[in-house]
N, C-alpha and C positions, 0 to 999 in steps of 0.2 A: 478408315477414317484417320486423318492426320491430327496429331496433337499440336496445338499452337505452342510455340516456345515462349516460356515466361522470361521476362527480362531478368538479368542477374541483379539481385537486390543489393549485393555488395558494391557493385560498380556504378549504381545510379544514386543520385542524392534525393530523388523524388521531385526535383524541380525541372519539369519539362524534359526529363531524360538526360540532363546534363551529367557528366561524369562526377562522381563524388570523391571524397578523399579516400586514398588507398591506405590500408594498414599492412605494414610489412610483417611477415611471419604469421598471417592469419589466412585461413581458407584451405582448400584442398591441395594447393601447391606449396604449402608451408613445409619446411623441413621437419623431419620426424621428431627431433629433439627440442623443438622450440617450446619454451615455457611462457605461459601467459598468467596474468593476474587471476583470471577466472580459474585456471588450472590450480594455481597455488591456493586459492580460496577453497576449492573443492577438496584438495588434499587436507587442508586445515579442518574442514568440517568432518571428514572421514576420521581423522586422528582424534578429534574432540569426541566424536560419537563412540569410538573405541575406548577412550579413557573413561567416559561416563558409564559405559557398560561394565568396565572393570570396577568402577566405584560402586555401582549398584550391587555387583556380586559381593564386594567387600562388606557393604552395609547389611545385606541379607544374611551373610554368614556370621555376623557378629551381633546377634539380637539380644545378648545378655544385658540386663538392666544394670546401670551403674549410677551411683549418686555423684553428682558433680557439684562442687562447692566453689564459689567465686565471691571473695570479700564477705559480704553478709548474706548472700543469697545461696540457696541450694535447690537442686531439683534432680529428678531422675529421668534418664533417657537411655536409649539403646547405645551400646558401646560404639558401634559403627558411626552413628549419627554424632556422638560426642567427638570422636576423632575427626570426622568431617568438618565440624565447626572449628576445631583447633587448627586444621590445615588451612581453612579459609581465613582465619584470623592471622595466621603466619604469612599467607600470601598477601593480605592487605597491608601488613606491616612492611613487607619487602617492597610493595608497590609505593608506599609512602616514602620510604628511604630513596628509592630509585627516582621518584618524581622530584624530590628535593635536590638530588645530584644533577638531574637533567636541567632544572632551573638554574642551578649554580653554573653549569657549563654554558648555558645560553647567555647568561650575564657576562661571563668571561669573553665569549665570542663578540658580543655587542661592544664591550669596552675596547677590545682589540681592533675592531672595525673603526671605532671612533678615533683611535690614535693614528690610523692610517698605516699600520704595520701589517 
């Protein structure tokens, strides 16, 4: 019994068998070293999962309770969790400064475009 050949899904657009757009560097004929956005996203997910795993190990290995004081409030929590909160606060502070700088540079680019230089 013969199998019917399926049409190549990458080469047809779905409109009456017309050829669809071709994507360079995608498919079985793509060069081995070609990088794609999906590949980069997958790498980012794997790295993020590894970092989260290390973070979990850090939190689990530092269960000692510490007293944390901030202005007029105080509370007790695990040392690992307290350090995680401190790292998150530092990252948010850096993101705030970086956002301000990006907005400043965008404004400079707009003003340069308006001058025609």
